[in-house]
C-alpha positions in Angstrom: -2.8 3.9 3.0 -5.9 2.4 4.3 -5.3 -0.9 2.6 -7.4 -0.3 -0.7 -6.2 -1.7 -3.9 -3.9 1.2 -5.2 -2.7 -0.4 -8.7 -4.2 -3.1 -10.8 -2.2 -5.2 -12.9 -3.2 -6.3 -16.1 -0.4 -8.9 -16.5 3.1 -9.6 -15.4 5.2 -6.4 -15.1 8.6 -6.1 -16.3 11.0 -6.5 -13.6 12.1 -2.7 -14.1 8.4 -1.5 -14.0 8.1 -3.5 -10.9 11.1 -2.1 -9.1 10.3 1.4 -10.2 6.6 0.9 -8.3 8.4 -0.2 -5.5 10.9 2.4 -5.1 8.0 5.2 -5.9 6.1 3.5 -3.2 9.0 3.5 -0.5 9.6 7.5 -1.4 6.1 8.2 -1.0 5.8 6.3 2.5 9.1 7.9 3.7 8.9 11.2 2.7 5.1 11.6 4.2 5.6 12.7 7.8 2.1 11.2 8.8 2.6 7.9 7.0 6.2 7.7 8.6 4.8 8.2 12.0 2.6 5.3 11.4 5.5 3.1 11.0 6.2 0.5 13.7 8.4 -2.6 14.2 6.6 -5.8 15.0 7.1 -6.5 18.9 7.1 -10.3 18.2 10.3 -11.9 19.4 12.9 -11.8 16.5 10.6 -10.6 14.1 12.2 -7.9 11.6 9.1 -6.9 10.0 8.3 -3.3 9.8 4.7 -2.3 9.1 2.3 0.6 8.5 0.0 0.7 11.7 -3.6 1.6 10.1 -5.6 0.2 13.4 -8.2 2.7 14.7 -6.2 3.6 17.7 -2.8 3.2 16.6 -2.1 0.6 18.9 -1.2 -2.4 16.8 1.8 -4.6 18.0 2.4 -7.3 15.8 2.7 -7.5 12.0 0.2 -10.2 12.3 -2.1 -11.3 15.0 -2.4 -14.5 13.6 1.4 -15.3 13.8 3.2 -13.0 16.0 0.4 -12.0 18.3 -0.6 -15.6 18.6 3.0 -16.5 19.5 3.1 -13.9 22.2 -0.2 -14.6 23.6 0.8 -18.6 23.8 4.0 -17.7 25.5 2.4 -15.4 28.2 -0.4 -18.4 28.8 2.6 -20.7 29.3 4.5 -18.4 31.8 1.3 -17.7 33.9 0.6 -21.6 34.0 4.1 -22.5 35.0 4.1 -19.7 38.0 0.6 -21.4 39.1 2.4 -24.6 39.4 
C-alpha cells in the first residue's frame, strides 16, 4: 500500500476484531505477488524488522532512515575516520 489510511476506528476495537483485521491484512499482503515482492528485511545490524518497500526506486535499505540508517552512516563515518588516522 502507499501508506494511506485504510481503516478509521471510531473507538477502541475489541481484541478479536483487532486480531481479525491484522490477520486479514497479513493474508492480503502475503498472497499479493506484487506486495510480497516489496517485502524487505532491514539491512541494519541486528534489526529483525521486515517492511514493505514503497520507495520510488524500490531501493530502500532500512526500516527507518532516522534509526537504522543513521546508525549505519555513523558506523561508516567512524570506520573511515579510523582508517584515516
